[in-house]
N, C-alpha and C positions, 0 to 999 in steps of 0.2 A: 495541566493534564500531561501525562507521559505518553509516548507513542513510539512505535517503531517506524522509522522514516526510510523510504528508498528515493535516493537522488539519481539513480542511474541504474543501467543493467549490468549484471554480472553475477559473481558468486555471492554467497551470504555475507561476505565482507562488505557489500554495498549498503547493508542495512545498518542504521544508527539508532540508538536509544536517545530520544530528545524530549525536551519540554516543549509543547506546542499550546497554542490557545484553545480554550474550551469552545466546541462547535456551537453555533447559534442555532436554537431550536425554533423551528417555524410553528405557526398557529396549529397546524394539524400533525405535528411531529412529536417524537418521543426521545428523550435522552436516556440511554441505557448504560448502566455501569457494568463493564465486562470484567470477570475475575480470571478467566482462562480463555485461550484460544487455541486453534490448531491450524495447520496449513495442509493443502492437498497438492496433487500433482500440478494442477491448473496454476496455483499460486507459484509454484517452482518455475514453470514455463515463463510465467509473467515476469518474475524476478529476473531471470536470465535473458528475456526477450528473444528466445529461441522457440520455434523456428522464425525466421525473420518476418514471416507475415504476422506473427503475433504483434509485432510492433505497430503494425497498421492499426490495430484495435485499441491497444493499451498506451499508444503514444510514441511518436518518433521526433527527435533523437532521445528524448528521455520520458519516463512514465508520466502520464497526465495526473494520476492519483498517487500522491507522495506517501500516503499511508495505505499500506496493502490491508485487505480484509474488509 
């Protein structure tokens, strides 16, 4: 599966297009194929890690969730 992966905070240059493992679906879960996606202001703040207080919720010193969205 292809994904946009974030391994640190910063400008859009920190985002990389990579091949990742397919997620494991739990008994009460669903796997959805996404054809298009968008971002909003919250995603941009999370990507940059600004203001610094955002890092307390999304991960310090690097993001907890490597695949945004």
